[in-house]
C-alpha positions as CSV (number, residue, x, y, z in Angstrom):
1,M,-38.7,-13.9,36.2
2,P,-38.5,-10.8,38.5
3,K,-35.6,-8.4,38.1
4,V,-34.6,-8.9,41.8
5,E,-33.9,-12.7,41.1
6,I,-31.8,-11.9,38.1
7,K,-29.7,-9.3,40.0
8,Q,-29.3,-11.3,43.2
9,P,-26.4,-13.5,42.0
10,I,-24.5,-10.3,40.9
11,I,-25.1,-8.8,44.3
12,D,-23.9,-12.0,46.0
13,E,-20.8,-11.9,43.8
14,I,-20.0,-8.3,44.9
15,K,-20.6,-9.2,48.5
16,K,-18.3,-12.2,48.3
17,N,-15.5,-10.0,46.7
18,A,-16.1,-7.3,49.4
19,E,-15.9,-9.8,52.3
20,N,-12.6,-11.2,51.2
21,A,-11.0,-7.8,50.1
22,S,-8.6,-5.7,52.1
23,S,-9.2,-2.8,49.8
24,A,-11.4,-1.5,46.9
25,V,-10.6,1.2,44.5
26,L,-13.3,3.0,42.4
27,V,-12.1,4.0,38.9
28,D,-13.6,6.2,36.2
29,Y,-12.6,4.3,33.0
30,R,-14.3,6.5,30.4
31,G,-12.1,7.1,27.4
32,L,-10.0,3.9,27.7
33,T,-9.6,2.0,24.4
34,V,-10.5,-1.6,24.3
35,E,-6.8,-2.4,24.0
36,Q,-5.9,-0.3,27.1
37,D,-8.8,-1.8,29.1
38,T,-7.7,-5.3,28.2
39,K,-4.1,-4.6,29.2
40,L,-5.2,-3.1,32.5
41,R,-7.4,-6.1,33.3
42,K,-4.6,-8.5,32.5
43,T,-2.1,-6.5,34.7
44,L,-4.5,-6.5,37.6
45,R,-5.6,-10.1,37.2
46,E,-1.9,-11.2,37.3
47,A,-1.5,-9.3,40.6
48,G,-4.5,-11.1,42.1
49,V,-6.8,-8.1,41.8
50,C,-10.5,-8.5,40.8
51,Y,-11.4,-5.6,38.4
52,K,-15.0,-5.4,37.2
53,V,-17.7,-3.0,36.1
54,Y,-20.9,-3.2,37.9
55,K,-24.0,-1.1,38.0
56,N,-23.7,1.5,40.8
57,T,-27.1,0.5,42.3
58,L,-25.9,-3.1,42.6
59,L,-22.7,-2.0,44.3
60,K,-24.6,0.2,46.8
61,R,-27.0,-2.7,47.6
62,A,-24.1,-5.1,48.1
63,F,-22.1,-2.7,50.2
64,E,-24.9,-2.1,52.7
65,G,-23.5,-2.7,56.3
66,T,-19.9,-3.1,55.2
67,D,-16.8,-0.8,55.3
68,F,-17.3,-0.3,51.6
69,A,-20.6,1.5,52.1
70,Q,-18.4,4.6,52.5
71,L,-18.0,4.5,48.7
72,D,-21.7,5.1,48.0
73,D,-21.3,8.9,47.5
74,S,-18.7,8.3,44.7
75,L,-20.9,5.8,42.8
76,E,-21.9,8.1,40.0
77,G,-21.3,7.7,36.3
78,P,-19.4,4.9,34.8
79,T,-17.5,3.1,37.5
80,A,-15.2,0.1,37.7
81,I,-14.1,-1.4,41.0
82,A,-10.8,-3.1,41.8
83,F,-10.8,-5.4,44.8
84,A,-7.4,-6.3,46.3
85,Y,-7.1,-9.2,48.7
86,E,-3.7,-9.9,50.1
87,D,-1.8,-6.7,49.4
88,A,-4.1,-3.8,50.2
89,T,-2.1,-1.2,48.2
90,V,-1.6,-3.2,45.0
91,A,-4.7,-2.1,43.2
92,A,-4.0,1.6,43.8
93,R,-0.4,1.2,42.9
94,L,-1.0,-0.7,39.6
95,I,-3.9,1.6,38.5
96,T,-1.8,4.7,39.2
97,E,1.1,3.3,37.3
98,F,-1.2,2.4,34.4
99,A,-2.8,5.9,34.4
100,K,0.7,7.3,33.4
101,T,0.2,5.7,30.0
102,A,-3.5,6.2,29.9
103,P,-4.3,9.6,31.5
104,V,-8.1,9.3,30.9
105,L,-8.1,6.6,33.7
106,E,-8.9,8.2,37.0
107,I,-9.1,6.9,40.5
108,K,-12.3,8.3,42.2
109,C,-11.6,7.1,45.7
110,G,-11.0,3.9,47.7
111,V,-11.3,2.0,50.9
112,V,-8.1,0.5,52.3
113,E,-8.3,-1.6,55.5
114,G,-11.7,0.0,56.4
115,T,-10.7,3.6,55.9
116,L,-12.1,5.8,53.1
117,Y,-9.5,7.8,51.0
118,D,-10.1,10.4,48.4
119,V,-8.2,10.9,45.2
120,N,-5.2,12.4,47.0
121,G,-5.2,9.8,49.7
122,M,-5.2,7.1,47.1
123,A,-2.3,8.7,45.4
124,Q,-0.4,8.5,48.7
125,I,-1.5,4.8,49.1
126,A,-0.2,4.1,45.6
127,T,3.4,5.2,46.7
128,I,3.5,2.5,49.5
129,P,5.6,-0.4,48.3
130,G,4.1,-3.8,48.1
131,R,4.0,-6.2,51.0
132,D,6.9,-8.4,49.7
133,V,9.1,-5.3,49.3
134,L,8.2,-4.0,52.8
135,I,9.0,-7.4,54.4
136,S,12.3,-7.7,52.6
137,R,13.2,-4.1,53.7
138,L,12.3,-5.0,57.3
139,L,14.3,-8.2,57.2
140,G,17.2,-6.2,55.7
141,S,17.0,-3.7,58.5
142,L,16.9,-6.4,61.1
143,Q,19.7,-8.3,59.5
144,S,22.0,-5.3,59.0
145,P,23.0,-4.7,62.7
146,V,23.6,-8.4,63.2
147,T,25.8,-8.5,60.1
148,N,27.7,-5.4,61.1
149,F,28.2,-6.8,64.7
150,A,29.5,-10.1,63.2
151,R,31.9,-8.2,60.9
152,V,33.3,-6.2,63.9
153,L,33.8,-9.4,65.9
154,K,35.6,-11.0,63.0
155,Q,37.9,-8.0,62.6
156,I,38.7,-8.0,66.3
157,A,39.4,-11.7,66.2
158,E,41.6,-11.3,63.1
159,K,43.4,-8.4,64.8
160,D,44.0,-10.3,68.0
161,G,45.0,-13.3,65.9
162,E,47.7,-11.3,64.1
163,A,48.9,-9.5,67.3
164,A,49.4,-12.7,69.3
165,P,51.9,-14.5,67.0
166,A,54.0,-11.3,66.6
167,P,55.2,-11.3,70.3
168,A,55.8,-15.1,70.1
169,A,58.0,-14.6,67.0
170,E,60.0,-12.0,68.9
171,E,60.4,-14.2,71.9
172,A,61.6,-17.2,69.9
173,P,64.8,-15.6,68.6
174,A,65.6,-14.2,72.1
175,E,65.6,-17.7,73.6
176,A,67.8,-19.2,71.0
């Protein structure tokens, strides 16, 4: 069986991951212990991130004609790739967080929403909160003025409600 036929399913798998991914992060994993690698894979898997080690030549071949072809120059040495699907920043955020406990783990670069970022750019991407957090902050910001307005109206209504009975109380004894 020719080598091309053996490698084609792997290339197809990479292409499928790339088609559905909103971001991809290249990682140099040299020096990680098996325990650390297992823990990293579990963390990423639970967050919906596909993390795998592929041969660089297969990644280059699979990325031809896609936004991820920008990663080709960084495909040297041992490389793992993390594909994120729904939340484009989750892979960078989790890998950066994990690297605090395993300093040998290094992000090489990444593509987020079609744009290539170097190590420093990925560090900035990693500081962006997750999609759910951003949505809740937005909703909180939108809700805050409405809530404050309702509070002011309630206070005005209560103030007017207290002021109205007071003159009526004063008038009642004068009539009697």
